[in-house]
C-alpha positions as CSV (number, residue, x, y, z in Angstrom):
1,X,0.0,0.0,0.0
2,X,1.2,3.5,-0.8
3,X,1.5,5.9,2.1
4,X,-0.6,9.0,1.7
5,X,0.4,12.4,3.2
6,X,-3.0,13.9,2.2
7,X,-6.3,13.0,0.5
8,X,-9.5,14.9,-0.3
9,X,-12.0,14.9,-3.1
10,X,-9.7,16.8,-5.4
11,X,-6.2,15.3,-4.9
12,X,-3.8,12.8,-3.3
13,X,-0.3,13.4,-2.1
14,X,1.5,10.1,-2.0
15,X,4.9,8.9,-0.8
16,X,6.7,7.1,-3.7
17,X,9.3,4.5,-2.6
18,X,12.5,4.3,-4.5
19,X,12.5,1.5,-7.1
20,X,8.8,1.8,-8.0
21,X,7.7,3.4,-11.3
22,X,5.4,6.5,-11.1
23,X,3.4,5.3,-14.2
24,X,3.2,2.0,-16.1
25,X,6.0,1.0,-18.5
26,X,5.4,-0.5,-21.9
27,X,6.2,-4.1,-21.0
28,X,3.9,-6.4,-19.1
29,X,6.4,-6.7,-16.2
30,X,6.4,-2.9,-15.8
31,X,2.7,-2.4,-15.0
32,X,3.2,-2.2,-11.2
33,X,3.5,1.5,-10.3
34,X,2.3,4.2,-7.9
35,X,-0.7,5.3,-10.0
36,X,-1.9,1.7,-10.5
37,X,-1.7,1.0,-6.7
38,X,-3.6,4.2,-6.0
39,X,-6.3,3.4,-8.6
40,X,-6.9,0.0,-7.0
41,X,-8.3,2.0,-4.0
42,X,-9.2,5.4,-5.6
43,X,-10.4,4.7,-9.1
44,X,-10.3,8.4,-10.1
45,X,-6.6,8.9,-9.2
46,X,-4.7,10.4,-12.2
47,X,-1.0,11.3,-12.7
48,X,0.0,15.0,-12.5
49,X,3.8,14.7,-12.5
50,X,6.3,12.0,-12.3
51,X,9.4,11.0,-10.3
52,X,12.1,8.8,-11.8
53,X,11.9,5.1,-10.7
54,X,15.1,5.5,-8.6
55,X,13.8,8.6,-6.8
56,X,11.7,8.6,-3.6
57,X,9.4,11.2,-2.1
58,X,6.3,13.3,-2.6
59,X,4.1,12.6,-5.7
60,X,0.9,14.6,-6.4
61,X,-2.1,12.9,-8.0
62,X,-5.4,14.5,-9.1
63,X,-8.8,12.9,-8.6
64,X,-10.6,13.2,-11.9
65,X,-9.8,14.8,-15.2
66,X,-10.8,18.3,-14.3
67,X,-8.5,18.4,-11.2
68,X,-5.7,16.8,-13.3
69,X,-6.0,19.7,-15.8
70,X,-6.0,22.3,-13.1
71,X,-3.0,20.9,-11.2
72,X,-1.0,20.2,-14.4
73,X,-1.5,23.9,-15.3
74,X,0.3,24.9,-12.1
75,X,3.3,22.8,-13.1
76,X,3.3,24.2,-16.6
77,X,3.2,27.8,-15.2
78,X,6.0,26.9,-12.7
79,X,3.7,27.7,-9.8
80,X,4.6,24.6,-7.9
81,X,7.5,24.7,-5.4
82,X,9.7,21.6,-5.4
83,X,12.7,20.8,-3.3
84,X,14.8,17.7,-3.4
85,X,17.5,16.4,-1.0
86,X,20.5,14.6,-2.6
87,X,23.9,13.3,-1.7
88,X,26.5,13.8,-4.4
89,X,30.0,12.3,-4.8
90,X,32.9,14.6,-3.9
91,X,33.0,18.0,-2.1
92,X,31.1,20.7,-4.0
93,X,33.0,24.0,-4.2
94,X,30.9,27.0,-3.0
95,X,27.8,26.9,-1.0
96,X,25.1,27.6,-3.7
97,X,24.8,28.0,-7.4
98,X,22.8,27.1,-10.4
99,X,23.1,24.9,-13.5
100,X,21.6,26.2,-16.7
101,X,22.2,23.6,-19.4
102,X,19.7,22.4,-22.1
103,X,18.8,18.7,-22.1
104,X,17.7,16.2,-24.8
105,X,17.2,12.5,-24.8
106,X,20.3,10.5,-25.7
107,X,18.3,8.4,-28.1
108,X,20.5,5.3,-28.6
109,X,21.0,5.2,-24.8
110,X,17.4,6.2,-23.7
111,X,16.2,6.9,-21.1
112,X,19.5,8.6,-20.6
113,X,19.6,12.3,-21.3
114,X,22.4,14.5,-22.5
115,X,23.4,18.2,-22.8
116,X,22.8,19.6,-26.2
117,X,23.2,23.4,-26.8
118,X,21.7,23.3,-30.3
119,X,18.6,21.0,-29.9
120,X,18.2,20.7,-26.1
121,X,15.3,22.1,-24.1
122,X,16.1,24.8,-21.5
123,X,16.7,23.4,-18.1
124,X,17.6,25.3,-14.9
125,X,18.5,23.8,-11.5
126,X,19.4,25.7,-8.3
127,X,21.5,24.0,-5.7
128,X,22.5,24.7,-2.1
129,X,25.0,22.8,0.1
130,X,23.5,21.5,3.3
131,X,26.6,19.7,4.7
132,X,29.9,18.2,3.7
133,X,31.2,14.8,4.8
134,X,35.0,15.1,4.3
135,X,35.7,11.5,5.4
136,X,33.3,10.1,2.9
137,X,34.0,12.7,0.3
138,X,30.3,13.4,-0.2
139,X,28.1,16.6,-0.2
140,X,24.5,16.8,0.9
141,X,22.6,19.3,-1.2
142,X,19.1,20.8,-1.6
143,X,18.1,21.0,-5.2
144,X,15.4,23.1,-6.8
145,X,14.4,22.2,-10.3
146,X,13.1,25.5,-11.8
147,X,12.2,23.5,-15.0
148,X,11.0,19.9,-14.9
149,X,13.0,18.0,-17.6
150,X,13.5,14.3,-17.5
151,X,16.6,13.4,-15.4
152,X,17.3,17.1,-15.0
153,X,18.7,17.0,-11.4
154,X,20.7,13.9,-12.1
155,X,22.4,15.1,-15.2
156,X,22.9,18.7,-14.0
157,X,24.8,17.4,-10.9
158,X,26.8,15.0,-13.0
159,X,27.7,17.9,-15.3
160,X,29.4,19.6,-12.3
161,X,31.5,16.6,-11.8
162,X,29.5,15.5,-8.8
163,X,27.0,12.8,-9.8
164,X,24.3,11.8,-7.3
165,X,25.5,8.9,-5.1
166,X,24.4,5.6,-6.6
167,X,23.4,7.0,-10.0
168,X,25.4,4.7,-12.2
169,X,23.5,5.9,-15.3
170,X,25.4,9.2,-14.9
171,X,28.8,7.6,-13.9
172,X,28.5,7.5,-10.2
173,X,29.8,4.5,-8.3
174,X,27.2,1.8,-7.4
175,X,25.4,2.2,-4.0
176,X,22.4,0.7,-2.3
177,X,20.2,3.3,-4.0
178,X,20.3,6.6,-5.8
179,X,20.4,9.3,-3.1
180,X,17.7,11.6,-4.5
181,X,14.5,12.3,-2.6
182,X,11.6,14.7,-3.3
183,X,11.4,16.3,0.1
184,X,9.1,19.3,-0.3
185,X,6.1,20.1,-2.4
186,X,4.1,23.4,-2.4
187,X,1.1,24.2,-4.6
188,X,-2.4,25.8,-4.5
189,X,-5.5,23.7,-3.9
190,X,-7.4,23.8,-7.2
191,X,-10.8,24.1,-5.5
192,X,-10.2,26.2,-2.4
193,X,-7.3,28.3,-3.4
194,X,-5.5,27.3,-0.2
195,X,-1.7,27.2,-0.2
196,X,-0.7,23.6,0.6
197,X,2.8,22.5,1.7
198,X,4.0,19.0,2.4
199,X,7.3,17.7,3.7
200,X,8.7,14.1,3.5
201,X,11.6,12.9,5.7
202,X,14.7,12.1,3.7
203,X,15.5,8.4,4.1
204,X,19.3,8.6,3.6
């Protein structure tokens, strides 16, 4: 069963575990996912946004098509506040910064993404150091995806020479899991106009 942080007649805020798909894949063995598990209990649950399979944390779902359209519009207009916690390899220089590099799918190696200044879609990530572990040579960071491209946070951190711990797709050393967690989600309730804010404890 998927843990719910919040539920009402308009929406659900679910806790996605690492390793579970957000939506079904193409193959028969990839049908188990967050939205399918939610729909088994709440038939009107619909996807609003996605997290990578390797990522854990807060995942918003609408209840019904009308609410899906309203909530999706907030994402498109960049009215949703998202913060992620990550641990990256190495010690980041500086305490904050941003990565502004355009991304496109690396088609022969999909779902991997790559930086492409000619054909890529604009992508902007802000980062802030939370702590440094000198002994382990790792840095804990807060990440804010201003845009919402596929694999954006993962590739942007790798582009700095500091891939997220466990993210072998982007040249990190293997680890028990990819250290990326959707910790904070802020948006406006589509019916009441209330500002909603949710936090999820980082599991690493």
